[in-house]
N, C-alpha and C positions, 0 to 999 in steps of 0.2 A: 416399888412402893405403890404405883397407881396401875401397874399391869393388870393385876386381877380385876380391879374395878373396870378396866376398859374392855375387857374380854367380852362381856355381855353386849357391848355396843358394836364392837368391830367384827366379832365372829360371825353373826347372821349374814351380812353382805359378803364377806369373804367366803363363807361356805357355799353360798349360792354361786358366786363366780368360780369357785373351785369345782363344783359339780359340772359347770359348763366346759371348763378346760379339761377335766378328766374325761368327759364325754368326747372331746375332740382328740384324745390320745396324748395330751401333754402329761408328763410324769412330774412328780414332786422333785426329784433330783434335778431334772432339767431346769425348773424353776430356781432351785437353790444355786445352781452354778451360774445361771444367767444373772440372777440377782447379785451374786458375788462380783461378777465381772462389771456390772453396772456400778456397784458400790466402789470398787477399786478405781473405776473410771471417774467416779465423783472425787476420790482422794487425789488422783492425778490432776483434775481440773483445779482443785484447790492449791495444789502445789505450784501451779502455773498462774495463780492469782485469778482464775475464772470462778469466783465465788457463787454467782447465780447458777452456772451450769453444775457446779459441784453440789449445791443444795438440791437442785431438780434431780440429779442422779441419786443422792442420798434418800430422797423421798421415794423415788421409784424402786430402789433397793429394799426399802422397808415394805413396800407393797408386795414385792416378789417374796419376801420373807414370810409374809402372812399367807400368801396364796400357796406356797409349797406345803404348808401345814394343811390347808384347806383340801388340796388335792390328795395329800396323804391320808386324810380322814375318809375319803371316798374309797380308795383302794385298801385302805388299811395301813397304818404306820409300820415302818420296818426299822430294825436296829441300825442298819447302814444308813438309812435316810436321816435318822436322829443324829448319827455321828457326823455326817456331812453338814447337817444343818448348824450344829453348834460350832463346828470348825469354821464354817463360812461366816457365822456371826462374829466370832472373835477376830478373825482376819479382818473383817470389815472395820470393826470397832477400833483396832489399833491403827488401821491405815489413816484415819482421819487426823488424829493429833500428829502422827508422822508427817502427813501432808503440810500441816501448818508449820512444823518445824523446818521442812524443806523449803516452804515458801520464804520464810524470814528467819535467819539465824538468831535474831533476838527472841524467838519463840522456843528455841531448842530445849532450853532447861525445863521450862514448864511442860513442853510436849513429852520429854522423858518421864517426868513425875507422873503425868497423866496415864502414859502407857504403862508405867510400872503399877499404878493403882488398878488399872484394868486387869493386869496379870494376877494381882493379889486377889481381887474380887472374883476373877474367873476360877482361880484355884479354890477359893473357899466354896464357891458355888458347885464345882464338880466334885470336890471331896465330899461335901455334904450329900450330893446326889448318889455317889458311890456307896457310902455308909447306909443312906436310907434304903437303897436297893437291897444291900445285904440284910437288912433287917425287915424286909418286905413291907415297907412303909409306902403309903400312897397319898397323893393330894390331887384335888381336881381344881384347885384355886386358879391356875393358869391354863385350863382347858386340858384336853387330851394331849399329853406329851409322851415322848419316848422314855423319859426318865424323870426322877423326882425334881421339881422346880421349887427351890426354897425362896421365900419372899425376903426382900431386902429394901434398904432406903433407896439404893441406886440399882435400878432395873433397866430393861430395854427402853421403855417409855421415856424415863428421865434422861437416858444417854441420848436418845435422838432429839429431845428438846434441847439439850445442850449443844448438839451438833448443828441444829437449826440456828440457835443463837450465834454460834461461832461464825457460821456462813453469812449471817445477816451483819454481824458486828465483828469483823476480823480484827480490827484494832484492840478489841478487848480480849484477845485470846489469852493472854497471860493470867489476868485475874479470874476469868472464867475457868480456866484449866486448873488453876490451883484450887479454886472453890470446889469444883466437882471432884478432884482428886481427894480432897478432904472428906467429901460425902462417900466416896468409894470406900476409903478407909474405915470410915464409921460403919459402912455396911459389913465389912470384914469383921469388925468387932461385934456387931449385932448378930451375924450369922454364927460366930464362934460362941457368943452367949446362948443362943438357941441350941446349938449342938450340945453344949453343957447340960442343958435342961433335957433335951430329947433323946440323947444317946447315952445318958448316964445309966449304968447297969445296977 
């Protein structure tokens, strides 16, 4: 929901840093995999109750996720880089609720519901992108991407805001998880309604 509005604010500094890193020979895929390792490290920290460390690693993961795209824009984005980027994103996203479920068995049911909502949101997002590509449709709302990014109520920015809230207030995991899962499901319905409008022949 807010990602497209944030892009004009975060892209300029990321692009400047991306040009520096590209000049040093750092590749986008290196940043993608390093960011994934840091994000999974954050999930592991949360699973062991180290919420401050987990939060720090989550934030660094998001920085790396922005920088890999900035470096890719210097060298030119590749299909393989786009593939690794989205796989790394979803691997990171599902790892955080999983970590809270491992930390406290009382969180397990809510964690499963949140992961399931992420899966449905991801499927709707990728299915929309595939069909948009087949129809040769384009959008620049989320900046230069390897494939079509459809807008939704629950996007990356909202997900990270929820992860930050969970790390700061872990005792509130269950209600926050159920609430965000509901927003993810609304996003699936919203994207499906958009598909009915946009893909109707």
